[in-house]
N, C-alpha and C positions, 0 to 999 in steps of 0.2 A: 559519633558525629560531633564535631566541635561547633559550639554556638558562640558567636562573637558577642561582645558587649553591646554592639549596636542592635543586633537581632534580638538579644535578650531584652533590651529596653523597649523595642517595638512591641514585643510580646506582652510586656508589663502594661504598656499604654493601651494595647488592644483589650486586654482583660479589664483594665480600669474603665474604659468606655462602656463595656458591657455592664459592669457593676453600676456605673453612673445611672444608666437608664432602667435597669431591672431591679435594683435594690437587693440583689442576690448575695447572700453571705457565704455560700458554699465554697467559693473560691478565695475568700479572704484568709490570708495567713494567720497564724496565731498572734493574738494581740497581748501586749504587755502594758498594763496600766501602772503608772508611777504616781502613787498617792492614793491612800485608802480612806479619804475623808468622805464628805457627803456625796459629791459628784462621782468620784472614782468608784466607791462601793456600789452606788445605785446603778451605774452604768455596767459594772462587772456583772451584777445579778441579772440585769435586763438583757444584755447581749448574750450571756451564756444560755439564758432561757430560750433565746432565738436560734441557738445552734452555733454560736461563735466560741472558739477556743480562747479562753481568757485566763491570763495570770495577773492577779492583783498583788501589788507590792507596796511596802511602806518602810520607812526607816525604823519604825518600832515594831512591836508584835501584833499590831492591830489588824493587819491584813490576814494573818493566820487565824486570829480569833473570829473574824467576820466570815471567812471562807469555811472554817470548821463548823460554824453554826448553820450556814446556808446549805452546806453539803448534807447535813443531817435532816434537812427540810424544816428547820425550826424558825427560819427567818432571823432577823437581827435588828435590835433596837439599841441605840445609844443616844439618849436625849441630850447629853452634854455636847455631842457633835452634830446633832440634828439628823442622824441616820435612822431611818425607819423602813426596813425592807421586810415585806410579808413573806411567809413561807412559800416556797415554790420548788419545782423539780427541774434540774438542769436537763436540757434536751439530750436524748441519746446521741451518741457520736460527737457531742461537744464536751468541753471540759471547763471546770472552774477550779483553779488551783491558786494557792498563795505561794509567794516566793520572794526573793531578795530584789532590791532595786537593780542589781546587776543582771539578774536573770530577766527582768522585765525589759531592760535596755538591750538585751540580746535578741529580742524577738523582732520580726520583720516590721510589725506595726507597733509603734510606741506612742502611747497617749499620756500626755502631761496633765495631770490633775493636782499639781503641786502648788504651794504658796508662791506667788510671784517672786518675792525677795530671795527665795531659796533656789529657784529653778536654774538660774545661770550657773550656779556652782555645781548643781547636780549634773547638768549637761557637760560641764568642763571635766568633771570627775569620771564621766562615762564615755569620753571621746573614743577611746580605743575600742569600745564595744559598738559604738554607733557609726563610726566613720567607714567610708569606702565600701559599703554593702547595699547601697540604694535603699536605705531604711525610709519608711514612711512615718512622719511625725505628725500627730494631731494635737495642737496646742489649745488647751482650754483654760489656761491660767488667766487670772484677773488682777491686773496691777492695781486696781482701785479698791479691791476688797481687803487685801491683807498687806497693803503697802502704801507708799506715798504717791502712787500713780507712776506715770511715765516721765522720763526726764524732759526738760524744756527744749533741749537740743538733741539731735540724733534721731534714730528710728522711733516711730510713733505707734508701733504695735508690738505687743509682747512677742509674737511669733517671729517677727523680723529681727528683733533683738536676740532671741534665742538661736535663730538661724545663723547669725553672725558668730555667736559663741561657738556653735558646732563647726562652722567653717567647712562644710562638706558639700561639694557640688553634686554628689550623687544622691543626696537626700532630697526627699520631696515633702513639702510642708502644707498643712491646712489648718484652719481654725474652725471650730464648731462649738455649739452648746454654750456660747458666751452669754446668752440671755435667757437660757432655759433653767427654770427653778428645778432643783433636784427632786423636789417632792412630786413632780409630775412624771419622773422617770422611775418606773417600777415594773416588774415582770408582767402583771396583769393589766397594765394600763390600756385603756381603750380610747383615750383622748388623742386626737390627731393634731398635736401641737406643731407649731412652725419653728424650725430651727435654721438660723442664718449661718451660711458657710462662705468661706473664701479660701483660695489657695491654689497651689500647683495642681495641674490636672490629675495626676496619678493619685496623690494623697486625698484630694477632694473627692475623687470617685469612691475611694474606700470609706471616707467619712460619710458620704451620702448613702452608701449601702448599709452602713451601720445604723444610721438614723432611720431609714425606711424599714429596716428589719423589725422594728417595734412599733410601726404604724405612724410615726411622726412624718410631717411634711418638710420640704427643704426649699429654701430661698437661696439661690446661688448668686453671690455678689461679684464673682469674677476671680481674678488672680490674687496672689498673696498681697500685692500692693493695696488691695481693698480691705485688708484686715484692719487697717487703722480706723475705719468707720464702724467696725464691729466691737471695738473696745467699749465695755459698759460705761465707762466714764464719759464717752462721747456719744452715747446712745441717742438716736433720733427715734421718732415715733414710727416704727415699722408697721406696715399694713399687710394683712394676709394676701391681698389680691394683687400685689405688686408684680410686675413682669419678672419672670424667672422662677416663679413658684413651680417646683417640679413635682 
């Protein structure tokens, strides 16, 4: 039976809405994380412990070193990078593997945990792997942490800038974890921290499911056009009780 692109898209949206409300990771496709620094490595460990199939990648050998240690149940600490992951066991039927940036970009869910100044070039170099396959991109880059911030003219959120670089109308984008300290993200965490999200419906649903999988709460700010107010350099004082706390 032939399934048209329109029907396939409707099925994706239907699945996304289910994930949005249930926080269920069982239907989330394999995730590729680009960037094995503090945030990327902590998320890889935490999501895989919750049953998500995760591939961690980096331009150096660091992703392989981190995954090798975690897979043996040793935990991983690198004080120079601020990484401190406790020993844990990957949930059965899930996977935590290391791979290349190209392999991460080939997955259906791609998470950007890269330095902002390098991200546009990474996306441009991966266009052939990312385009025309309805990829979900979750952007966690911070223009104000490792760069000069955002340009005075043009798009005023990292995700919208990167969306333009990719130039793919089939891709779905979301932002998340912009204000979440990586030290609170670890496999045995019991704190119900609040994570602010914005983005396209399909990508946002997957982001919300990933966040809820490890017990954090979500505040949904709306579409990707709202990503501008979630940039840390423009941060306002968010309150846990605001409307939209899911």
